N, CA, C and O atoms as a Tinker XYZ file with bonds, in Angstrom:
   300  protein
     1  N     84.934000  143.928000   21.675000    73     2
     2  CA    85.126000  143.755000   20.407000    64     1     3
     3  C     85.117000  145.230000   19.621000    63     2     4     5
     4  O     84.184000  146.026000   19.727000    81     3
     5  N     86.161000  145.433000   18.914000    73     3     6
     6  CA    86.475000  146.698000   18.082000    64     5     7
     7  C     85.090000  146.785000   17.091000    63     6     8     9
     8  O     84.765000  145.768000   16.477000    81     7
     9  N     84.459000  147.759000   16.983000    73     7    10
    10  CA    83.583000  148.305000   16.282000    64     9    11
    11  C     83.446000  149.298000   15.098000    63    10    12    13
    12  O     82.562000  149.814000   14.414000    81    11
    13  N     85.227000  149.287000   15.263000    73    11    14
    14  CA    85.614000  150.034000   14.187000    64    13    15
    15  C     86.315000  149.277000   13.326000    63    14    16    17
    16  O     87.269000  149.674000   12.658000    81    15
    17  N     85.883000  148.249000   13.330000    73    15    18
    18  CA    86.715000  147.310000   11.920000    64    17    19
    19  C     85.733000  147.402000   10.798000    63    18    20    21
    20  O     84.530000  147.202000   10.959000    81    19
    21  N     86.329000  147.734000    9.563000    73    19    22
    22  CA    85.579000  147.771000    8.529000    64    21    23
    23  C     85.213000  146.206000    7.724000    63    22    24    25
    24  O     85.871000  145.258000    7.294000    81    23
    25  N     83.899000  146.555000    7.811000    73    23    26
    26  CA    82.967000  145.104000    7.101000    64    25    27
    27  C     83.588000  145.258000    5.482000    63    26    28    29
    28  O     83.535000  146.324000    4.869000    81    27
    29  N     84.018000  144.343000    5.073000    73    27    30
    30  CA    84.657000  144.081000    3.282000    64    29    31
    31  C     83.705000  143.166000    3.132000    63    30    32    33
    32  O     82.986000  142.718000    4.025000    81    31
    33  N     83.697000  142.837000    1.790000    73    31    34
    34  CA    83.108000  141.824000    0.928000    64    33    35
    35  C     83.834000  141.019000   -0.152000    63    34    36    37
    36  O     84.931000  141.494000   -0.444000    81    35
    37  N     83.572000  140.201000   -0.640000    73    35    38
    38  CA    83.933000  139.775000   -1.756000    64    37    39
    39  C     82.795000  139.552000   -2.848000    63    38    40    41
    40  O     83.048000  138.755000   -3.751000    81    39
    41  N     81.705000  140.121000   -2.836000    73    39    42
    42  CA    80.968000  140.232000   -3.551000    64    41    43
    43  C     81.059000  140.382000   -4.994000    63    42    44    45
    44  O     80.210000  139.841000   -5.701000    81    43
    45  N     82.156000  141.170000   -5.581000    73    43    46
    46  CA    82.720000  141.595000   -6.961000    64    45    47
    47  C     83.292000  139.915000   -7.451000    63    46    48    49
    48  O     83.178000  139.469000   -8.592000    81    47
    49  N     83.801000  139.304000   -6.478000    73    47    50
    50  CA    84.421000  138.151000   -7.106000    64    49    51
    51  C     83.502000  137.002000   -7.350000    63    50    52    53
    52  O     83.679000  136.208000   -8.274000    81    51
    53  N     82.521000  136.933000   -6.504000    73    51    54
    54  CA    81.137000  135.766000   -6.320000    64    53    55
    55  C     80.826000  136.407000   -7.822000    63    54    56    57
    56  O     81.170000  135.884000   -8.883000    81    55
    57  N     80.259000  137.384000   -7.708000    73    55    58
    58  CA    79.155000  138.046000   -8.955000    64    57    59
    59  C     79.893000  137.738000  -10.486000    63    58    60    61
    60  O     79.426000  137.380000  -11.568000    81    59
    61  N     80.816000  137.953000  -10.172000    73    59    62
    62  CA    81.962000  137.681000  -11.308000    64    61    63
    63  C     81.901000  136.288000  -11.889000    63    62    64    65
    64  O     81.535000  136.121000  -13.052000    81    63
    65  N     82.196000  135.441000  -11.229000    73    63    66
    66  CA    82.292000  133.767000  -11.122000    64    65    67
    67  C     80.864000  133.218000  -11.501000    63    66    68    69
    68  O     80.675000  132.086000  -11.947000    81    67
    69  N     79.697000  134.333000  -11.226000    73    67    70
    70  CA    78.542000  133.708000  -11.632000    64    69    71
    71  C     78.254000  134.551000  -12.931000    63    70    72    73
    72  O     77.035000  134.632000  -13.085000    81    71
    73  N     78.887000  135.145000  -13.824000    73    71    74
    74  CA    78.525000  135.922000  -14.624000    64    73    75
    75  C     77.392000  136.490000  -14.439000    63    74    76    77
    76  O     76.471000  136.150000  -15.181000    81    75
    77  N     77.171000  137.429000  -13.482000    73    75    78
    78  CA    76.178000  138.494000  -13.499000    64    77    79
    79  C     76.810000  139.807000  -13.267000    63    78    80    81
    80  O     77.710000  140.087000  -12.475000    81    79
    81  N     75.926000  140.863000  -14.428000    73    79    82
    82  CA    76.746000  142.018000  -14.189000    64    81    83
    83  C     75.756000  142.990000  -12.717000    63    82    84    85
    84  O     74.632000  142.799000  -12.253000    81    83
    85  N     76.701000  143.882000  -12.423000    73    83    86
    86  CA    76.499000  145.223000  -11.148000    64    85    87
    87  C     74.667000  145.287000  -11.917000    63    86    88    89
    88  O     73.841000  144.682000  -11.234000    81    87
    89  N     74.373000  145.651000  -12.616000    73    87    90
    90  CA    73.032000  145.765000  -13.151000    64    89    91
    91  C     72.299000  145.212000  -12.808000    63    90    92    93
    92  O     71.296000  145.735000  -12.322000    81    91
    93  N     72.515000  143.368000  -12.935000    73    91    94
    94  CA    71.597000  142.372000  -12.784000    64    93    95
    95  C     71.166000  142.216000  -11.442000    63    94    96    97
    96  O     70.072000  141.864000  -11.001000    81    95
    97  N     72.110000  142.506000  -10.928000    73    95    98
    98  CA    72.307000  142.104000   -9.369000    64    97    99
    99  C     71.574000  143.471000   -8.678000    63    98   100   101
   100  O     71.044000  143.457000   -7.568000    81    99
   101  N     71.630000  144.266000   -9.277000    73    99   102
   102  CA    71.020000  145.596000   -8.333000    64   101   103
   103  C     69.430000  145.208000   -8.943000    63   102   104   105
   104  O     68.535000  144.962000   -8.135000    81   103
   105  N     69.219000  145.183000  -10.132000    73   103   106
   106  CA    67.718000  144.717000  -10.297000    64   105   107
   107  C     67.005000  144.013000   -9.269000    63   106   108   109
   108  O     65.987000  144.358000   -8.668000    81   107
   109  N     67.852000  142.737000   -9.137000    73   107   110
   110  CA    67.748000  141.388000   -8.281000    64   109   111
   111  C     66.917000  141.922000   -6.863000    63   110   112   113
   112  O     65.815000  141.664000   -6.378000    81   111
   113  N     67.983000  142.745000   -6.504000    73   111   114
   114  CA    67.833000  142.753000   -4.760000    64   113   115
   115  C     66.752000  144.233000   -4.914000    63   114   116   117
   116  O     65.894000  144.269000   -4.032000    81   115
   117  N     66.721000  145.281000   -5.807000    73   115   118
   118  CA    65.893000  146.253000   -5.909000    64   117   119
   119  C     66.723000  147.301000   -5.605000    63   118   120   121
   120  O     66.193000  148.129000   -4.863000    81   119
   121  N     67.694000  147.505000   -5.887000    73   119   122
   122  CA    68.483000  148.682000   -5.285000    64   121   123
   123  C     69.264000  149.630000   -7.081000    63   122   124   125
   124  O     69.272000  149.171000   -8.223000    81   123
   125  N     69.727000  150.821000   -6.638000    73   123   126
   126  CA    70.649000  151.087000   -8.258000    64   125   127
   127  C     72.043000  149.850000   -8.447000    63   126   128   129
   128  O     72.489000  148.950000   -7.735000    81   127
   129  N     72.363000  150.382000   -9.742000    73   127   130
   130  CA    73.508000  150.000000   -9.815000    64   129   131
   131  C     74.688000  150.438000   -8.867000    63   130   132   133
   132  O     75.415000  149.650000   -8.263000    81   131
   133  N     74.788000  152.087000   -8.817000    73   131   134
   134  CA    75.525000  153.008000   -8.620000    64   133   135
   135  C     75.586000  152.449000   -6.694000    63   134   136   137
   136  O     76.506000  152.904000   -6.015000    81   135
   137  N     74.505000  151.450000   -6.005000    73   135   138
   138  CA    74.600000  151.073000   -4.629000    64   137   139
   139  C     75.613000  149.943000   -4.728000    63   138   140   141
   140  O     76.420000  149.755000   -3.817000    81   139
   141  N     75.582000  149.178000   -5.837000    73   139   142
   142  CA    75.882000  147.832000   -5.798000    64   141   143
   143  C     77.581000  148.248000   -5.967000    63   142   144   145
   144  O     78.343000  147.709000   -5.165000    81   143
   145  N     78.125000  149.128000   -6.925000    73   143   146
   146  CA    79.461000  149.802000   -7.145000    64   145   147
   147  C     79.812000  150.175000   -5.600000    63   146   148   149
   148  O     80.908000  149.869000   -5.132000    81   147
   149  N     79.119000  150.649000   -5.064000    73   147   150
   150  CA    79.420000  151.330000   -3.514000    64   149   151
   151  C     79.996000  150.370000   -2.559000    63   150   152   153
   152  O     81.074000  150.333000   -1.966000    81   151
   153  N     78.852000  149.522000   -2.586000    73   151   154
   154  CA    78.934000  148.204000   -1.935000    64   153   155
   155  C     80.258000  147.404000   -2.097000    63   154   156   157
   156  O     81.002000  147.098000   -1.166000    81   155
   157  N     80.484000  147.048000   -3.681000    73   155   158
   158  CA    81.518000  146.154000   -3.924000    64   157   159
   159  C     83.362000  147.242000   -3.469000    63   158   160   161
   160  O     84.394000  146.680000   -3.102000    81   159
   161  N     83.239000  148.450000   -3.621000    73   159   162
   162  CA    84.249000  149.291000   -3.419000    64   161   163
   163  C     84.320000  149.236000   -1.978000    63   162   164   165
   164  O     85.229000  149.847000   -1.416000    81   163
   165  N     83.596000  148.675000   -1.405000    73   163   166
   166  CA    83.717000  149.556000    0.351000    64   165   167
   167  C     83.013000  150.753000    0.870000    63   166   168   169
   168  O     82.837000  150.866000    2.083000    81   167
   169  N     82.504000  151.857000   -0.151000    73   167   170
   170  CA    82.058000  152.724000    0.064000    64   169   171
   171  C     80.784000  152.764000    1.102000    63   170   172   173
   172  O     80.826000  153.533000    2.063000    81   171
   173  N     79.775000  152.006000    0.905000    73   171   174
   174  CA    78.854000  152.052000    1.330000    64   173   175
   175  C     78.449000  150.787000    2.257000    63   174   176   177
   176  O     78.189000  149.806000    1.559000    81   175
   177  N     78.330000  150.560000    3.613000    73   175   178
   178  CA    77.581000  149.035000    3.988000    64   177   179
   179  C     76.249000  148.757000    3.925000    63   178   180   181
   180  O     75.562000  149.475000    4.651000    81   179
   181  N     75.656000  147.919000    3.268000    73   179   182
   182  CA    74.208000  147.383000    3.456000    64   181   183
   183  C     73.597000  147.003000    4.429000    63   182   184   185
   184  O     74.056000  146.082000    5.106000    81   183
   185  N     72.261000  147.686000    4.790000    73   183   186
   186  CA    72.058000  147.310000    5.777000    64   185   187
   187  C     71.455000  145.773000    6.143000    63   186   188   189
   188  O     71.451000  145.031000    5.160000    81   187
   189  N     71.034000  145.275000    7.178000    73   187   190
   190  CA    70.791000  143.627000    7.187000    64   189   191
   191  C     69.863000  143.134000    5.957000    63   190   192   193
   192  O     70.333000  142.201000    5.306000    81   191
   193  N     68.776000  143.571000    5.609000    73   191   194
   194  CA    68.138000  143.118000    4.590000    64   193   195
   195  C     68.641000  143.455000    3.182000    63   194   196   197
   196  O     68.247000  142.801000    2.217000    81   195
   197  N     69.368000  144.304000    3.075000    73   195   198
   198  CA    69.941000  144.171000    1.711000    64   197   199
   199  C     71.221000  143.432000    1.589000    63   198   200   201
   200  O     71.498000  143.152000    0.423000    81   199
   201  N     71.939000  143.105000    2.340000    73   199   202
   202  CA    73.032000  142.152000    2.707000    64   201   203
   203  C     72.554000  140.800000    2.439000    63   202   204   205
   204  O     73.204000  139.930000    1.859000    81   203
   205  N     71.082000  140.657000    3.015000    73   203   206
   206  CA    70.640000  139.360000    3.103000    64   205   207
   207  C     70.022000  139.086000    1.521000    63   206   208   209
   208  O     70.040000  137.992000    0.957000    81   207
   209  N     69.684000  139.869000    1.172000    73   207   210
   210  CA    68.982000  139.969000   -0.122000    64   209   211
   211  C     70.145000  139.293000   -1.309000    63   210   212   213
   212  O     70.102000  138.322000   -2.066000    81   211
   213  N     71.388000  140.589000   -0.955000    73   211   214
   214  CA    72.444000  139.857000   -1.838000    64   213   215
   215  C     72.785000  139.038000   -1.804000    63   214   216   217
   216  O     73.275000  138.591000   -2.841000    81   215
   217  N     72.783000  138.064000   -0.355000    73   215   218
   218  CA    73.262000  136.803000   -0.207000    64   217   219
   219  C     72.487000  135.757000   -0.910000    63   218   220   221
   220  O     73.038000  134.684000   -1.153000    81   219
   221  N     71.101000  135.997000   -1.305000    73   219   222
   222  CA    70.148000  135.213000   -1.562000    64   221   223
   223  C     70.449000  134.909000   -3.126000    63   222   224   225
   224  O     70.569000  133.821000   -3.688000    81   223
   225  N     70.555000  136.597000   -3.793000    73   223   226
   226  CA    70.513000  136.682000   -5.090000    64   225   227
   227  C     72.106000  135.875000   -5.153000    63   226   228   229
   228  O     72.154000  134.871000   -5.864000    81   227
   229  N     73.058000  136.191000   -4.612000    73   227   230
   230  CA    74.104000  135.059000   -5.181000    64   229   231
   231  C     74.415000  133.776000   -4.384000    63   230   232   233
   232  O     75.547000  133.356000   -4.145000    81   231
   233  N     73.179000  133.180000   -3.983000    73   231   234
   234  CA    73.358000  132.268000   -3.439000    64   233   235
   235  C     74.421000  131.806000   -2.760000    63   234   236   237
   236  O     75.047000  130.878000   -3.272000    81   235
   237  N     74.837000  132.323000   -1.527000    73   235   238
   238  CA    76.012000  132.439000   -0.618000    64   237   239
   239  C     75.755000  132.829000    1.018000    63   238   240   241
   240  O     74.797000  133.503000    1.394000    81   239
   241  N     76.334000  132.522000    1.515000    73   239   242
   242  CA    75.701000  132.688000    3.504000    64   241   243
   243  C     76.700000  133.836000    3.346000    63   242   244   245
   244  O     77.631000  134.177000    2.616000    81   243
   245  N     75.853000  134.352000    4.670000    73   243   246
   246  CA    76.300000  135.881000    4.504000    64   245   247
   247  C     78.206000  136.032000    5.510000    63   246   248   249
   248  O     78.971000  136.981000    5.683000    81   247
   249  N     78.245000  134.726000    5.871000    73   247   250
   250  CA    79.721000  134.880000    5.888000    64   249   251
   251  C     80.826000  134.539000    5.090000    63   250   252   253
   252  O     82.010000  134.703000    5.384000    81   251
   253  N     80.376000  134.066000    4.088000    73   251   254
   254  CA    80.632000  133.598000    2.589000    64   253   255
   255  C     81.343000  135.045000    1.744000    63   254   256   257
   256  O     82.363000  134.927000    1.064000    81   255
   257  N     80.735000  136.170000    1.894000    73   255   258
   258  CA    80.573000  137.167000    1.207000    64   257   259
   259  C     80.834000  138.445000    2.097000    63   258   260   261
   260  O     81.109000  139.437000    1.422000    81   259
   261  N     80.806000  138.653000    3.552000    73   259   262
   262  CA    80.848000  139.361000    4.248000    64   261   263
   263  C     82.147000  138.918000    5.389000    63   262   264   265
   264  O     82.054000  137.850000    5.994000    81   263
   265  N     83.217000  139.743000    5.585000    73   263   266
   266  CA    83.779000  140.033000    6.440000    64   265   267
   267  C     84.677000  141.215000    7.330000    63   266   268   269
   268  O     84.935000  142.342000    6.907000    81   267
   269  N     85.031000  140.729000    8.502000    73   267   270
   270  CA    85.917000  142.102000    8.981000    64   269   271
   271  C     87.221000  141.815000    8.872000    63   270   272   273
   272  O     87.819000  140.759000    9.080000    81   271
   273  N     87.720000  143.209000    8.411000    73   271   274
   274  CA    89.113000  143.561000    8.063000    64   273   275
   275  C     89.889000  143.411000    9.291000    63   274   276   277
   276  O     89.845000  144.371000   10.060000    81   275
   277  N     90.643000  142.323000    9.655000    73   275   278
   278  CA    91.296000  142.135000   10.789000    64   277   279
   279  C     92.662000  143.699000   11.017000    63   278   280   281
   280  O     93.006000  144.163000   12.104000    81   279
   281  N     93.074000  144.085000    9.860000    73   279   282
   282  CA    94.121000  144.950000    9.682000    64   281   283
   283  C     93.836000  146.074000    8.893000    63   282   284   285
   284  O     94.482000  146.119000    7.847000    81   283
   285  N     93.055000  146.992000    9.095000    73   283   286
   286  CA    92.306000  147.987000    8.454000    64   285   287
   287  C     93.519000  149.029000    7.962000    63   286   288   289
   288  O     93.209000  150.116000    7.475000    81   287
   289  N     94.693000  148.698000    8.091000    73   287   290
   290  CA    95.669000  149.576000    7.756000    64   289   291
   291  C     96.326000  149.004000    6.442000    63   290   292   293
   292  O     96.788000  149.770000    5.596000    81   291
   293  N     96.357000  147.410000    6.274000    73   291   294
   294  CA    96.468000  147.022000    5.141000    64   293   295
   295  C     95.652000  146.940000    4.101000    63   294   296   297
   296  O     94.582000  146.342000    3.992000    81   295
   297  N     96.448000  147.816000    3.083000    73   295   298
   298  CA    95.454000  147.880000    1.401000    64   297   299
   299  C     96.526000  148.106000    0.581000    63   298   300
   300  O     96.360000  148.221000   -0.634000    81   299
């Protein structure tokens, strides 16, 4: 398995669909709004605990929010 595949997410899309602000999500999961911004932008990969807290807060399964980008050069 290629461990260099970037972990992507669609947290922003789900969050907006649920009308949840970055600040609200951050408060719910116990991090700063800047952390949520960094996760959504792919600048920071959350640890397992934070990823699961985000899943719970957004009422989604892990695989519904996080995925590997099979073509990291396509952007």
